[in-house]
N, C-alpha and C positions, 0 to 999 in steps of 0.2 A: 480764461486762460486755460491752457492745456494742463490735464492733471499732473503730469511730470514737473511742470515749472511750479504749481502750487505746492507740490511735495516738497521740493528742494528749498522753496522758501519757508515753509513750515520748519524744516530741519535748521535752516540758519536761525529762525527766530527763537528755536528751543535750544539752540546750543548755550551751555552753562559757562559763564565766565568764571575764572579762577579768582578764588578768595585771596586776600592779603596773606593769610597765614600758609597758604599753599605755596605762594610765591617765596614767601620766607624760607620755607623747607628747602626749596630748590637753591636759593641763594646761599644759605648757610651750609649746605652740603658741598657746593661748589667751592666756597671759601675754606671749609674745613680740609678738602683734599688738596687744594692748592698749599695751604699753610702746611699740611703734613708733608708734602714733597720738598718745600723750602727747608723745613726744618732737617729732613733726612739728607738732603743734597748738602746742607750747611754742617753736616756731621756733629750735630747736637748729641749729647748723651741720651741714652734711651729713656732714662728716669725723667729728664726734662721734657722729653717729647710727649711721653705719656701723660704727664701732669698738665702740660700746655693743650694736648688736644682734648683730655677729659674736661678741663675748665671751659674751653671754647664750646665744647658740646653741651655741657650743662647750661651755660649762659644762653646759648642759642635755643636749647629747648624751652627755658623759661620764656624768653621772647615770643617764640611760636606759641607757647600756652596763653600767653597774655594776649596775644593776637586774636587767637581762636575765641577766648573768653569775650573779649570786647566785642568781636563780631556776631557772638551768639548770645549777647545780653545776659552773660552770666554774672 
């Protein structure tokens, strides 16, 4: 095989897959932003919005930390 094809094949084989906790960060971030937009558009009081977003953020961080610990055998 030509060198260029071998190099491309090695690059594909060396590509790292995302771990579950990395996907969870993306999913929770999208959910958090969508939830914030819905609450702001719904004209909830600022105090309720801040408590809800803080709670969702803390629980999301806990789930991501548990997923990371599980995948790293901690």
